[in-house]
Short mmCIF file of the C-alpha atoms (twelve columns), coordinates in Angstrom:
data_MODEL
# 
_entry.id   MODEL 
# 
loop_
_atom_site.group_PDB 
_atom_site.id 
_atom_site.type_symbol 
_atom_site.label_atom_id 
_atom_site.label_alt_id 
_atom_site.label_comp_id 
_atom_site.label_asym_id 
_atom_site.label_seq_id 
_atom_site.Cartn_x 
_atom_site.Cartn_y 
_atom_site.Cartn_z 
_atom_site.pdbx_PDB_model_num 
ATOM 1   C CA . UNK A 1   135.475 61.805  126.530 1 
ATOM 2   C CA . UNK A 2   132.096 62.857  125.224 1 
ATOM 3   C CA . UNK A 3   131.153 66.254  123.922 1 
ATOM 4   C CA . UNK A 4   129.461 68.202  121.171 1 
ATOM 5   C CA . UNK A 5   130.778 68.451  117.673 1 
ATOM 6   C CA . UNK A 6   130.380 71.936  116.218 1 
ATOM 7   C CA . UNK A 7   130.690 72.289  112.470 1 
ATOM 8   C CA . UNK A 8   131.038 75.411  110.385 1 
ATOM 9   C CA . UNK A 9   127.806 76.596  108.846 1 
ATOM 10  C CA . UNK A 10  127.783 78.330  105.517 1 
ATOM 11  C CA . UNK A 11  125.579 81.375  104.836 1 
ATOM 12  C CA . UNK A 12  123.462 79.195  102.520 1 
ATOM 13  C CA . UNK A 13  122.759 76.741  105.326 1 
ATOM 14  C CA . UNK A 14  121.782 79.554  107.658 1 
ATOM 15  C CA . UNK A 15  119.500 81.058  104.989 1 
ATOM 16  C CA . UNK A 16  117.813 77.684  104.388 1 
ATOM 17  C CA . UNK A 17  117.234 77.332  108.136 1 
ATOM 18  C CA . UNK A 18  115.691 80.817  108.223 1 
ATOM 19  C CA . UNK A 19  113.407 80.026  105.276 1 
ATOM 20  C CA . UNK A 20  112.221 76.821  106.961 1 
ATOM 21  C CA . UNK A 21  111.669 78.640  110.244 1 
ATOM 22  C CA . UNK A 22  109.635 81.348  108.504 1 
ATOM 23  C CA . UNK A 23  107.494 78.757  106.708 1 
ATOM 24  C CA . UNK A 24  106.772 76.977  109.975 1 
ATOM 25  C CA . UNK A 25  106.086 80.222  111.844 1 
ATOM 26  C CA . UNK A 26  103.675 81.502  109.183 1 
ATOM 27  C CA . UNK A 27  101.895 78.138  109.223 1 
ATOM 28  C CA . UNK A 28  101.477 78.477  112.990 1 
ATOM 29  C CA . UNK A 29  100.164 82.026  112.495 1 
ATOM 30  C CA . UNK A 30  97.546  80.633  110.096 1 
ATOM 31  C CA . UNK A 31  96.586  77.989  112.673 1 
ATOM 32  C CA . UNK A 32  96.077  80.760  115.248 1 
ATOM 33  C CA . UNK A 33  93.852  82.682  112.847 1 
ATOM 34  C CA . UNK A 34  91.847  79.578  111.909 1 
ATOM 35  C CA . UNK A 35  91.173  78.599  115.517 1 
ATOM 36  C CA . UNK A 36  90.327  82.131  116.694 1 
ATOM 37  C CA . UNK A 37  86.707  82.525  117.904 1 
ATOM 38  C CA . UNK A 38  84.063  83.115  115.227 1 
ATOM 39  C CA . UNK A 39  80.541  84.530  115.545 1 
ATOM 40  C CA . UNK A 40  78.020  81.673  115.771 1 
ATOM 41  C CA . UNK A 41  80.962  79.364  115.051 1 
ATOM 42  C CA . UNK A 42  80.662  80.154  111.323 1 
ATOM 43  C CA . UNK A 43  84.095  80.399  109.695 1 
ATOM 44  C CA . UNK A 44  84.265  82.794  106.741 1 
ATOM 45  C CA . UNK A 45  88.031  83.294  106.676 1 
ATOM 46  C CA . UNK A 46  90.284  82.726  103.678 1 
ATOM 47  C CA . UNK A 47  94.060  82.553  104.129 1 
ATOM 48  C CA . UNK A 48  96.984  82.509  101.763 1 
ATOM 49  C CA . UNK A 49  100.699 82.530  102.441 1 
ATOM 50  C CA . UNK A 50  102.888 84.479  100.036 1 
ATOM 51  C CA . UNK A 51  106.467 83.251  100.225 1 
ATOM 52  C CA . UNK A 52  109.601 85.075  99.096  1 
ATOM 53  C CA . UNK A 53  109.403 84.004  95.440  1 
ATOM 54  C CA . UNK A 54  105.854 85.376  95.037  1 
ATOM 55  C CA . UNK A 55  106.238 88.594  97.035  1 
ATOM 56  C CA . UNK A 56  107.261 90.688  93.968  1 
ATOM 57  C CA . UNK A 57  103.821 90.182  92.373  1 
ATOM 58  C CA . UNK A 58  102.102 91.423  95.521  1 
ATOM 59  C CA . UNK A 59  104.528 94.359  95.779  1 
ATOM 60  C CA . UNK A 60  103.944 95.383  92.147  1 
ATOM 61  C CA . UNK A 61  100.180 95.395  92.687  1 
ATOM 62  C CA . UNK A 62  100.496 97.479  95.846  1 
ATOM 63  C CA . UNK A 63  102.618 100.059 94.049  1 
ATOM 64  C CA . UNK A 64  100.305 100.075 91.013  1 
ATOM 65  C CA . UNK A 65  97.244  100.582 93.184  1 
ATOM 66  C CA . UNK A 66  98.935  103.358 95.133  1 
ATOM 67  C CA . UNK A 67  100.031 105.217 92.025  1 
ATOM 68  C CA . UNK A 68  96.653  104.893 90.290  1 
ATOM 69  C CA . UNK A 69  94.748  106.066 93.367  1 
ATOM 70  C CA . UNK A 70  97.178  108.741 94.630  1 
ATOM 71  C CA . UNK A 71  97.880  106.796 97.832  1 
ATOM 72  C CA . UNK A 72  101.659 106.929 98.360  1 
ATOM 73  C CA . UNK A 73  101.520 104.839 101.519 1 
ATOM 74  C CA . UNK A 74  100.733 101.817 99.316  1 
ATOM 75  C CA . UNK A 75  104.139 102.294 97.671  1 
ATOM 76  C CA . UNK A 76  105.820 102.704 101.067 1 
ATOM 77  C CA . UNK A 77  104.212 99.503  102.351 1 
ATOM 78  C CA . UNK A 78  105.008 97.704  99.094  1 
ATOM 79  C CA . UNK A 79  108.702 98.473  99.459  1 
ATOM 80  C CA . UNK A 80  108.475 97.283  103.051 1 
ATOM 81  C CA . UNK A 81  106.968 93.970  101.962 1 
ATOM 82  C CA . UNK A 82  109.651 93.611  99.282  1 
ATOM 83  C CA . UNK A 83  112.152 93.365  102.156 1 
ATOM 84  C CA . UNK A 84  110.042 90.822  104.053 1 
ATOM 85  C CA . UNK A 85  110.485 87.062  104.223 1 
ATOM 86  C CA . UNK A 86  106.800 86.165  103.725 1 
ATOM 87  C CA . UNK A 87  103.302 87.578  104.073 1 
ATOM 88  C CA . UNK A 88  100.223 85.899  105.508 1 
ATOM 89  C CA . UNK A 89  97.027  87.165  103.893 1 
ATOM 90  C CA . UNK A 90  93.805  86.841  105.856 1 
ATOM 91  C CA . UNK A 91  90.460  87.804  104.364 1 
ATOM 92  C CA . UNK A 92  86.810  87.436  105.259 1 
ATOM 93  C CA . UNK A 93  83.743  86.737  103.198 1 
ATOM 94  C CA . UNK A 94  82.133  89.640  105.029 1 
ATOM 95  C CA . UNK A 95  79.119  89.923  102.796 1 
ATOM 96  C CA . UNK A 96  77.788  86.641  104.180 1 
ATOM 97  C CA . UNK A 97  75.180  87.120  106.888 1 
ATOM 98  C CA . UNK A 98  74.414  85.238  110.090 1 
ATOM 99  C CA . UNK A 99  70.692  85.930  110.329 1 
ATOM 100 C CA . UNK A 100 71.015  87.778  113.631 1 
ATOM 101 C CA . UNK A 101 69.508  91.090  112.463 1 
ATOM 102 C CA . UNK A 102 71.821  92.869  114.921 1 
ATOM 103 C CA . UNK A 103 71.838  96.208  112.967 1 
ATOM 104 C CA . UNK A 104 75.644  96.416  113.301 1 
ATOM 105 C CA . UNK A 105 76.012  96.852  109.547 1 
ATOM 106 C CA . UNK A 106 73.655  99.821  109.592 1 
ATOM 107 C CA . UNK A 107 70.712  98.008  108.018 1 
ATOM 108 C CA . UNK A 108 67.438  96.955  109.609 1 
ATOM 109 C CA . UNK A 109 67.988  93.277  108.866 1 
ATOM 110 C CA . UNK A 110 70.424  90.851  107.314 1 
ATOM 111 C CA . UNK A 111 68.065  90.636  104.329 1 
ATOM 112 C CA . UNK A 112 68.289  94.424  103.866 1 
ATOM 113 C CA . UNK A 113 72.092  94.226  103.954 1 
ATOM 114 C CA . UNK A 114 72.017  91.455  101.357 1 
ATOM 115 C CA . UNK A 115 69.806  93.581  99.121  1 
ATOM 116 C CA . UNK A 116 72.162  96.542  99.492  1 
ATOM 117 C CA . UNK A 117 75.096  94.257  98.738  1 
ATOM 118 C CA . UNK A 118 73.665  93.477  95.313  1 
ATOM 119 C CA . UNK A 119 73.460  97.202  94.520  1 
ATOM 120 C CA . UNK A 120 76.946  98.099  95.730  1 
ATOM 121 C CA . UNK A 121 79.285  96.350  93.328  1 
ATOM 122 C CA . UNK A 122 81.541  99.328  92.583  1 
ATOM 123 C CA . UNK A 123 84.829  98.502  90.843  1 
ATOM 124 C CA . UNK A 124 88.073  100.051 92.016  1 
ATOM 125 C CA . UNK A 125 87.198  100.463 95.689  1 
ATOM 126 C CA . UNK A 126 89.621  98.904  98.194  1 
ATOM 127 C CA . UNK A 127 86.942  96.728  99.819  1 
ATOM 128 C CA . UNK A 128 83.421  95.603  98.932  1 
ATOM 129 C CA . UNK A 129 80.582  96.519  101.287 1 
ATOM 130 C CA . UNK A 130 78.396  96.494  103.144 1 
ATOM 131 C CA . UNK A 131 79.898  93.874  105.441 1 
ATOM 132 C CA . UNK A 132 78.528  91.959  108.390 1 
ATOM 133 C CA . UNK A 133 79.945  93.607  111.514 1 
ATOM 134 C CA . UNK A 134 80.364  90.208  113.162 1 
ATOM 135 C CA . UNK A 135 82.395  88.905  110.220 1 
ATOM 136 C CA . UNK A 136 84.588  92.013  110.488 1 
ATOM 137 C CA . UNK A 137 85.057  91.346  114.214 1 
ATOM 138 C CA . UNK A 138 85.997  87.753  113.369 1 
ATOM 139 C CA . UNK A 139 88.600  89.050  110.923 1 
ATOM 140 C CA . UNK A 140 90.051  91.424  113.505 1 
ATOM 141 C CA . UNK A 141 90.293  88.711  116.147 1 
ATOM 142 C CA . UNK A 142 91.964  86.358  113.654 1 
ATOM 143 C CA . UNK A 143 94.487  89.038  112.644 1 
ATOM 144 C CA . UNK A 144 95.293  89.720  116.274 1 
ATOM 145 C CA . UNK A 145 95.714  86.022  116.990 1 
ATOM 146 C CA . UNK A 146 98.078  85.567  114.037 1 
ATOM 147 C CA . UNK A 147 100.128 88.643  114.967 1 
ATOM 148 C CA . UNK A 148 100.305 87.433  118.575 1 
ATOM 149 C CA . UNK A 149 101.691 84.094  117.413 1 
ATOM 150 C CA . UNK A 150 104.300 85.855  115.264 1 
ATOM 151 C CA . UNK A 151 105.288 87.931  118.272 1 
ATOM 152 C CA . UNK A 152 105.544 84.883  120.537 1 
ATOM 153 C CA . UNK A 153 107.876 83.339  117.957 1 
ATOM 154 C CA . UNK A 154 109.946 86.570  117.868 1 
ATOM 155 C CA . UNK A 155 109.045 87.114  114.224 1 
ATOM 156 C CA . UNK A 156 108.849 90.813  113.342 1 
ATOM 157 C CA . UNK A 157 105.473 91.605  111.803 1 
ATOM 158 C CA . UNK A 158 102.982 94.347  111.044 1 
ATOM 159 C CA . UNK A 159 99.312  94.188  110.031 1 
ATOM 160 C CA . UNK A 160 98.805  96.047  106.727 1 
ATOM 161 C CA . UNK A 161 95.507  96.736  105.047 1 
ATOM 162 C CA . UNK A 162 97.402  97.793  101.901 1 
ATOM 163 C CA . UNK A 163 98.617  94.231  101.289 1 
ATOM 164 C CA . UNK A 164 95.061  92.985  101.686 1 
ATOM 165 C CA . UNK A 165 93.733  95.460  99.142  1 
ATOM 166 C CA . UNK A 166 96.373  94.335  96.634  1 
ATOM 167 C CA . UNK A 167 95.562  90.669  97.262  1 
ATOM 168 C CA . UNK A 168 91.891  91.329  96.509  1 
ATOM 169 C CA . UNK A 169 92.826  93.256  93.377  1 
ATOM 170 C CA . UNK A 170 94.916  90.279  92.223  1 
ATOM 171 C CA . UNK A 171 91.963  87.929  92.800  1 
ATOM 172 C CA . UNK A 172 93.904  85.876  95.333  1 
ATOM 173 C CA . UNK A 173 91.286  85.847  98.109  1 
ATOM 174 C CA . UNK A 174 88.341  83.890  96.752  1 
ATOM 175 C CA . UNK A 175 85.000  85.381  97.765  1 
ATOM 176 C CA . UNK A 176 86.488  87.860  100.248 1 
ATOM 177 C CA . UNK A 177 85.201  91.409  100.540 1 
ATOM 178 C CA . UNK A 178 87.896  92.550  103.000 1 
ATOM 179 C CA . UNK A 179 91.470  91.319  103.493 1 
ATOM 180 C CA . UNK A 180 94.635  92.297  105.334 1 
ATOM 181 C CA . UNK A 181 98.219  91.124  105.154 1 
ATOM 182 C CA . UNK A 182 100.749 90.386  107.869 1 
ATOM 183 C CA . UNK A 183 104.273 90.538  106.429 1 
ATOM 184 C CA . UNK A 184 106.989 88.966  108.557 1 
ATOM 185 C CA . UNK A 185 110.718 89.497  108.745 1 
ATOM 186 C CA . UNK A 186 113.791 87.939  110.337 1 
ATOM 187 C CA . UNK A 187 116.516 90.578  110.603 1 
ATOM 188 C CA . UNK A 188 118.639 92.203  113.261 1 
ATOM 189 C CA . UNK A 189 116.278 95.196  113.410 1 
ATOM 190 C CA . UNK A 190 112.532 95.354  112.897 1 
ATOM 191 C CA . UNK A 191 111.999 96.632  109.334 1 
ATOM 192 C CA . UNK A 192 108.363 97.569  109.950 1 
ATOM 193 C CA . UNK A 193 109.142 100.651 112.042 1 
ATOM 194 C CA . UNK A 194 111.202 103.781 111.443 1 
ATOM 195 C CA . UNK A 195 109.853 103.712 107.889 1 
ATOM 196 C CA . UNK A 196 110.057 106.531 105.370 1 
ATOM 197 C CA . UNK A 197 106.614 108.033 104.675 1 
# 
């Protein structure tokens, strides 16, 4: 007689399986972001995965930034990320230009935006501007693609600008002027909703 052999699985085994699944899922999210359409085919995205062991550093920076800038929602989001399994950070080098002179940034030409960029290095702001509107569209499409992949894999997720701000403050997103984070979670109930303000 043939059949299947079922063996008992310890909580540690189940946890290891979950960790491996999260790593694979976040890698697939990054693939979705990387292959998302880009203006003129010019890729200016930077990605970084923050796994469980490194989440506390990101959380501490979110809480610090929120307290120093009287933005309590940074603390709320930080506590949310502390309960997550990983966080995919996606940023854009939005101060790069494409030479299209499309006026989307609010300047007459890409050269004018570049000149304004050199005058706008203000410390302490969440993001650096001005930014190329096409690069910002690229970032949005990439974020949507990554979140879609997480959803297809039944991985709870939420796009958070607060995590991106903290990642920039930590210097984790080389050359980026804007970044967002997508924390992910594997639990019986989605932790990213019904949150305390």
